[in-house]
C-alpha positions in Angstrom: 20.1 15.3 13.5 22.0 12.4 12.0 20.5 10.3 9.3 21.7 6.8 7.9 20.0 5.0 4.8 19.9 1.6 5.8 18.2 0.1 2.7 15.3 0.5 0.3 11.6 -0.9 -0.1 10.9 -1.6 -3.7 7.3 -2.0 -4.7 6.7 -4.4 -7.5 3.9 -5.2 -10.0 3.7 -8.7 -10.1 1.0 -11.6 -9.6 3.4 -14.0 -8.6 3.0 -15.1 -5.1 5.5 -14.3 -2.2 6.7 -18.1 -1.9 7.8 -17.9 -5.5 9.1 -14.2 -5.8 10.9 -14.4 -2.3 13.5 -16.8 -3.3 13.9 -15.1 -6.8 14.2 -11.7 -5.1 16.8 -12.9 -2.6 18.9 -14.2 -5.2 18.9 -10.6 -6.9 20.0 -9.0 -3.9 23.6 -8.9 -4.4 26.5 -8.9 -2.0 25.7 -5.4 -0.2 21.9 -5.8 0.4 19.6 -8.7 1.6 15.9 -9.1 1.3 14.8 -8.7 4.6 10.8 -9.3 3.8 8.2 -8.9 1.4 4.8 -7.5 2.5 1.4 -7.2 0.5 -1.2 -4.4 1.8 0.8 -4.0 5.0 1.1 -7.5 6.0 4.5 -9.5 5.9 3.9 -12.3 3.6 7.5 -13.5 3.2 9.0 -15.2 4.9 5.9 -16.8 5.5 4.0 -15.8 8.9 0.8 -17.8 7.8 -1.1 -14.7 7.4 -2.4 -14.4 3.6 -3.9 -11.0 2.6 -5.7 -10.4 -0.6 -3.6 -10.4 -3.8 -3.5 -7.2 -5.5 -0.6 -7.6 -7.7 1.8 -5.3 -5.5 4.5 -6.5 -3.5 6.9 -4.2 -1.3 10.1 -5.7 -1.0 12.4 -4.6 1.6 16.2 -4.9 0.9 18.7 -3.8 3.8 22.2 -3.9 4.4 23.5 -7.3 5.3 25.3 -5.9 8.3 23.2 -5.0 10.9 22.9 -1.0 11.4 25.2 -0.4 8.3 24.7 2.3 5.7 23.4 1.1 2.3 25.0 3.7 -0.4 23.0 4.9 -3.4 25.2 2.6 -5.5 24.1 -0.5 -3.5 20.7 0.7 -4.0 20.7 1.6 -7.6 22.5 -1.9 -8.3 19.7 -3.8 -6.7 17.0 -1.9 -8.3 18.7 -2.4 -11.7 18.9 -6.3 -11.1 15.3 -6.5 -9.8 14.1 -4.5 -12.8 15.6 -6.9 -15.1 13.0 -9.3 -13.7 10.1 -7.3 -12.4 8.4 -4.0 -13.1 8.9 -1.9 -10.3 6.5 0.7 -9.3 8.0 3.0 -6.6 11.1 3.2 -4.5 11.4 4.4 -0.9 14.7 4.7 0.9 14.8 3.4 4.5 16.2 6.0 6.9 17.3 5.8 10.3 17.1 9.0 12.5 19.2 9.5 15.5 18.7 5.7 16.1 15.1 5.6 15.3 13.6 3.9 12.2 12.0 6.5 9.9 10.1 3.8 8.1 7.0 1.5 9.0 7.3 -2.2 9.6 4.8 -4.6 8.3 2.3 -6.5 10.2 4.1 -9.7 11.5 7.5 -8.2 11.1 
């Protein structure tokens, strides 16, 4: 079955709000990947949807290939993780795979 890696979710330990973290993380994305969204407890909080879950100090930050449907290489993922890690403590990484044209990852509520 064909598999394509299209990005990475980086889980961050931070008490910054998504309104503060979003622009900072978008600036750290680089040229190959872009920050698509940030979620907290399964709810998209950046870009703002008006939904405000309880803050728990953990954000899931989704970085995807800038070109829709393009693959993200391990080098692209390692580079964004290194840049993000200079500012934030990350706790977990999850590659985003598409299997035979179907997303193999969960979207956040509001996404």
